[in-house]
C-alpha positions in Angstrom: 53.7 -19.9 15.7 50.8 -20.0 17.7 50.1 -16.4 17.6 49.9 -16.5 13.9 47.4 -19.6 14.1 45.0 -17.3 16.6 45.6 -14.5 14.5 44.4 -16.9 11.3 41.6 -18.1 13.3 40.3 -14.7 14.6 40.6 -13.3 11.0 38.5 -16.4 9.6 35.8 -15.7 12.3 35.8 -12.0 11.6 35.3 -12.8 7.7 32.4 -15.1 8.3 30.8 -12.9 10.3 31.3 -9.9 7.8 29.9 -12.0 5.1 27.0 -12.4 7.1 26.2 -9.2 7.9 26.5 -8.4 4.1 24.4 -11.3 3.2 21.7 -9.9 5.7 22.2 -6.5 4.4 21.3 -7.3 0.9 18.1 -9.3 1.9 16.9 -6.5 4.1 17.7 -4.2 1.2 15.7 -6.4 -1.1 12.8 -6.0 1.1 12.9 -2.4 1.3 13.2 -1.8 -2.6 9.8 -3.8 -2.7 8.4 -1.6 0.1 9.3 1.5 -2.0 8.0 0.0 -5.3 4.7 -0.8 -3.5 4.5 2.9 -2.2 5.5 4.6 -5.6 2.6 2.0 -7.2 -0.2 3.3 -4.2 1.2 6.9 -4.5 0.7 6.9 -8.2 -2.7 5.2 -8.2 -3.8 8.1 -5.4 -2.5 10.6 -7.7 -4.8 9.3 -10.6 -7.7 9.3 -8.2 -7.2 12.9 -7.1 -6.6 14.1 -11.0 -10.1 12.7 -11.8 -11.5 13.9 -8.8 -10.5 17.6 -9.6 -11.1 17.3 -13.4 -14.1 15.0 -13.8 -17.7 16.7 -12.5 -19.3 12.8 -13.4 -16.5 11.2 -11.3 -17.1 13.9 -8.3 -20.9 13.1 -8.7 -20.3 9.4 -8.1 -17.7 9.9 -5.3 -20.2 12.1 -3.5 -23.4 9.8 -4.2 -21.0 6.7 -2.9 -18.9 7.7 -0.1 -20.9 10.7 1.3 -24.3 9.2 0.7 -25.5 12.6 -1.2 -28.3 12.1 -3.6 -30.0 14.1 -6.1 -33.4 15.8 -5.9 -36.3 13.2 -5.7 -34.0 10.4 -4.9 -34.0 8.3 -1.8 -30.8 7.1 -0.3 -31.1 3.3 1.5 -27.8 2.6 3.3 -27.6 -1.1 4.5 -25.1 -2.7 6.8 -21.6 -3.2 5.6 -20.8 -6.6 4.1 -17.7 -7.3 3.8 -18.0 -9.6 1.0 -19.0 -6.6 -1.0 -17.2 -3.4 -2.1 -18.8 -0.3 -0.3 -20.7 0.9 -3.1 -22.8 -2.3 -3.2 -24.4 -1.3 0.4 -25.8 1.9 -0.7 -28.8 2.0 -2.8 -30.3 4.9 -4.6 -33.8 4.9 -5.9 -36.3 7.2 -6.8 -39.8 7.5 -5.7 
């Protein structure tokens, strides 16, 4: 009889631990699925950016001017210190003399 009570108690603890493990794994799964969704969204955004960069010469020009500081002949590029409140393109001014 004592053996049966001990076995029953052990099975209850084992069952409780198993339920806690399942709960932990389900919450971890939800976090990982959210991460996957975020990464897919980011990859899609980068894919669209690269497609636009490959196909659109005006976009290529705008990116070269903004990110590399390129200017057309007769233009002057002025760079300002980075301001975290402004996007990168607002720190560059292109003027024609």
